[in-house]
C-alpha positions, 0 to 999 in steps of 0.5 A: 442615104443609100448609094443604091436608089432602088432595087428593080421590084417590078418588071414591065410587060415589055421586059417580061416579053424580052426576057421570055424571048431571051430565056434560052439565049445569050445574055452576054451583051446585057452582062457586058453593059452591066459591067460598064455600069459597075465600072462607072459606079452606076450601081442602080443600073447594073443592079437592074440588069442583073435582076432582069437576067436572073428573072429571065434565066434558067436556075442553073445557067451560067448567066444566072450564076454570074448575075447573082455573084455580081449582085453580091460584088456590087453590094460589097463595093457599094457598102450595102453589107446587109444586101451583100450578105443576102445576095451571097446566101442566095448564091450558095443556096440556089447554085450549090450544085453548079460546077462554077460555085467554087469559083464564084465564092472565091471571087466574092471573098476577093471582093471583101478582101479588096475593100479591106473587110478581111474578117468577112473575106476570111469567112467566105473563103473558109466556107469555100474550103469546107464546102467545095474542092478543087483549085478554087478551094485551094485558092481560097485557102491561099487567100485565108493565109494572105488575109491573116498576114494582112490583118497582122494575125500571124499565128492564124496565118501560119495555121492556115498555111499548115492546112494548105500543105496538108489538105491540098498536097495532091493539087498539081499547082500547089508549088505555084501557090506556095510561091504566091504565099511566099510573096505574101509572107515577104509583104508582111515582112516575115522574111524567114518564112518567105525565104523557106518557101522560096527555097521550097519552090526552087526544089519542087518547081519544074517550070523554068518560067516560075523558077526565074521569079522564085530565084529572084524572090529568094535573093530579095528575101535574103536581102531583107533578112540581112543574109548578105552571103545568101543574097549574093549566092541567089543573085549569082544563081540568077545571073548564071542560070537565067542570063538569056531570060527576057526579064533578066535586065529588069530584075537586075535593075530592081535588085539594084534599087533594093540594095539602095533601099538598104543603104548599100549604094556600092552593091547597087552600083555594081549591079547597075554596072553589070546590067549596063555592060551585059544587056545594052539592048534592054531598056532597063540596062539603059535605066541602070546607066542613068542610075550610074550617072545620078550617083556620080552627079550626087557625088560631085564627080563631074568628070565621071558624070559627063562620061556616064552621059557620053556612054548613055548617048553612044551605047543606048542611041537606039533606045526609043525612050532615050530622049526622055532619059536625057531630058530627065538628066537635064534636071539633075544637072540643074540641081547640081547648078551645072546650067551650061551642061543642062543647056547643052543637053537640051540643045542635043535633044532638040537637034537629034530628036526634033519630032519628039515631045521632049524636043519641045520641052527641051527648047522651053527649058533652054529659054529658062536656062538662058534666063537663069544665066542672065543671057536675055538675048539668048533666052529671047532667041531660044523663045523665038526658035520655040515659037518658030520651029515648033509652032505646029507641035502638039506639046507647044501649048503646054510649053508656053503655059509652063513658061508663062508660069515660070516668068510670073514666079521669076519676077517678070509677070509682064512677060508671063502675061505676054506668053499666056496671051500668045498661047490663048491667041494661037491655041484657044482650042487647047486646054493649055490655052484655057489654063493660060487665060486663067493664069492671066486672070490670077496675075491681075488679081494678085496685082490688084488690077480689077479692070484687067482681071474682069476683062480677062475673065470675060474673055475666058467665058467667051473663048472657052464656053465649050470647054467641059472643065470651064466651070472648074476654072471659074470656081478656082478663079473664085478661090484666087479672089478669096486668097486676095481678100475679095470674098465678094468676088469669090461668092459671086463666081461660086454662085455663077457656077451654081446658076449655070451648071445645075445638077452637076458635079461642078455645082456641088463643088461650087456649093461646097466652096460657098459653104467654106467661104461662109465659115471663113467669114463667120457667116454661118447661116444654117450650115448644117442644113446646107450640108444636109442639102449637099448630101441629098442633092448630090448623093449620086456624085462619086466625089461627094465624100471628098467635097464634104470632107473639105467643109469639115477641114474648114472648121478644123482649120478654124478651130486650130486658129481659134485655139492659137488665139486663146479662144478655147470655147470657140475652138471646141465648137469648131472642132465639134462642127468638123466632127459633125461634117465628117460624121455625115460621110461615115454614116450617110456615105458609108462606102469604104474609101480613102475619104472614109478613112480620113473622116474617121481619122480626123474625127479622132484627132478632133476628139483628142484635141478637145480632151474626149479621149475615150471617143478618140480611142473608139475612132482610132480603133475604127481606122486601124480595124477597117480602113486599109490606108497605111498613111493614116493607120500608123499615126492612128495607132500612135495617137491611140496609144497617146490617148490611153497615156492621157488617161493614165492607162499605161498597159493599154498604151503599151499594147497599142504601141506594140501593135504599131511596131508589129504592123509598121516596123519600118515607120518612124512612129514605131521608133517613137513607140519603142521609146515610149514602151521603154520609158513605161517599162522603167516605171516602178511606181504603182498607179496610186504613186504615179497619180500622187507624183503627177498631183505634186508636179501639177501643184508645183507648176501652179505655185511657181507660175503663180508668182506675180512679183518678187524681190530680195537681196542676195550674196553669191559666189561663183567658182571656176573649176579646172580638172576638179580644182577651184582656180578662181572665185568671184564673190558678189552681192546685190539685189534683184526684182522680178515682175510677172505680167500674166497673159490671156489665153490657155496655157497650152498655146502661149506663154503664161506670163511675161517675166522681167528680171532686174539684177543689180550687183553691188560689188562691181556695180553692174545691172543685168536685165532679162526681159521676158525670160519665159519667151524663147526670143528673150533678150538679155542686157548688161550695163554698168552703173557708171556710164563711162565703163568700156564695152570690154568691162560690160562684156566681162561683167555680163559673163561673170554674173549672167550665170548667177542671174540664170541660177536665181531664175532656174526654178522659173526658167526650168518650169517655163522651158518644160511648158514651152517645149512640151505643151505650148509648141506641141499641137497634139497636147491640149491640156496640162493634165494630158501633158503630165499624164503622157509626157511627164511620166513619173518613173521611180523613186530616188534610190537611197544613195541618190536620196542621201547624196543629192536630196538631203535624205528626202525621197524624190520622184524622177520624171521623164518629160519626153520620149527623147534623151533629155539633157536634164532630169527632173525630180520632185519631192514626195512631200512638197513637190518642190523641183530639183533639176539635175543637168546631165552632160554627155557620157564621161563628163561630170554631173552638174547638180542644181540644189534648192534649199531652205524654202521661203513661204508666201503670205497666203501659203500657196507657194514656197520659194527656195532661199538657197541655190547651189550648183555642184560639179561632181566627178563622173566616170573618172573625169574631173569636173570643169566648169562653174559652180555657184552658191547664191543665198537670198534674204529679205525675200518678198513674194506676191502670189496670185493663182487665178483658179480659172487658169489652171486645171487640176489633175483629172479635170477638164479645161474650162 
């Protein structure tokens, strides 16, 4: 539905008369009223006025020009793109010869830029440059440069800058514009170009006012470039040349903070020290002194911190905001567990600035501090003083509300209720009094005291009937009932708001909550119709997109819960319902807003989670192309690359990673993207070879996790090496049994099986039990066959044979750990196919030396399973897909190679299990190996294999 309900198609006789009377007059009052409507987003009313002015003004009047321009602006903000284009066309046609046309066009371009439509903004500004001259055309050329930088199109921005210098070289304000362009380059992290332009500004700027900012910006750009010498020179020039400038203290303070952002605290403190010593009359110098205190308290230098506070109190005693600074210092002392010093400062504030708001809050904090120190008498005395000496103060209701919440959270709910009651009884006309009454209701709900909760709610309705936000408090009380499991009461209160505040924003939010409650209770009677009703009834409410978004969130959270519970079909259905809600925001409420960005982003996440990667890519592209929300666009690039990886589109994945790194170089996701690119660049395999390797890897998972039971006899030798020499051997023999109990649910959400392993060592007579080895919380038990063995003997036996047991289980445990770490515990991967295509990337074939020395002449695929340095490399046979794992110690340490040989086949031919296990220690970088080596040989192997076809997804397939 359109955000604009109507155009003004017909002008009444009375309106025509009014316009005729005012045609030659001044429409400023009407235009001011339209501006107010625009600010309040009452677009239809503003549109009506602009239409009246256009109809009643002469064709070339300033009022007509302004009205036509504002119509274009209105449509841009309202998301009416077609109407915006038509309004702009009318503007340029009707007012082509008006002296104000260049300014109007420049302003329309600015509107497109502010709404994130950079391509359209550039088009408008380009028109201005080509059609007009003068300063506004100059400004449009500047905006073209900025737009290119904002869109990440640096080559186009550079070309636009070159044109700026060429075409507008005679404009007197060009140096000032170059300074602004330098700021844009700095914001785009093009610090080399910014530095060059700032220097140009210094060389060509005659106005000292602008030279100050250019000098300061030059210091910042050199800091960003890492040119410490040039940065210090620029700062020195700033301090030497502009020490009398009124802005110097603020600039020094901000430069110090910039040094902190570059992890150079020493230089930051030097600047703060300089500021405090040279500009003591300035507020920013006082802030620098506060930063000096914070550095000392963080370092644990209590003496220096106290001295910094004393200097603050002495030197800056005349600063009007000093009480606020001292009050904030109280928090630092509390964080450092120096409650007594915090209490001392609170008393100082209350004594020296009794009329300030901070005095009331400081007295409130004294109550808390004494309570924390266990001095109940002092806490009561501080509270009595708060209620007595500050009883007439405006901040007291807020203080009492915060104290009530504090005591409720500190295990003294009765004291909290007492303070909230006092607040309500004495300040019923204050919003904090109402909020105290609400907190009282919350306490009774949490305690399960239905009678008191009901009575408190009735009191809320009686005392605060005239409060404009009362309906909000009522439906929030409903939320609290919902958290307590009282959905009946929650629904009752939501309905109460709907009945008593119809056609308001409160009704909209109550209906939204009612819908969400129905989703939680699985009472989904016509939910789509309910959402459609919300869109129809509350289209004029600016917060409708946010309200609808919460309904989608409810389905999203429900989908994740179902997914964790193994309810795959239900999960997919709920993801699709969430997408359906967010699609309504995108299509029916198309205003570009943060909520629109979130709707696109989370719809993409849903499509990704259900394996519809192409659709997810489409939506991620929308997020990055049109929606200026950096907290969403960086993750959108990252997951967009992941979708390409799921589809084995590695070149596309790399290209998207590169875009992420270019636009957000300091974001942690860029570091991950850089690792992904490095990993993909290592690959020497063709697409066909990668697919083959992935299929072999998948088949190996199917086989090993298809074992249902296994038994065998074994012989084992453990050898202890020190500096490359075997110093002791422990032979042994025995038997083991393996029992696998399949679990229900998808493999990406829980362990595929519970595996219990029992080993009996006949040589020394000890049992070893590993219970649920695929569970990271598994426990291990070792006990002697003879019940009279000592604890020391049991511990020694466990130490000797636990590694043999692990070696026997290594194939299963390695596969299980890989699954657990990179599939089950990773909510971003929802199918095994996605896991292998993205995380399990086949990099290369083994080199000849590796093939001969490690794998007995059989080539292997090297897989990488995550983007971080791994402790182990996984190799898969080119012919069978059997697993080899090479465990890598830290650089300079020996290599531990695990080898599996002489495979035993199961009766149905679905799996091959290795009969001989060995662990070899090899010298690495001249270091002789230290540690255990093993050889275990099995005989009489018996396998029971079952691979339920519905459990596994073949490569390239979809989850069932």
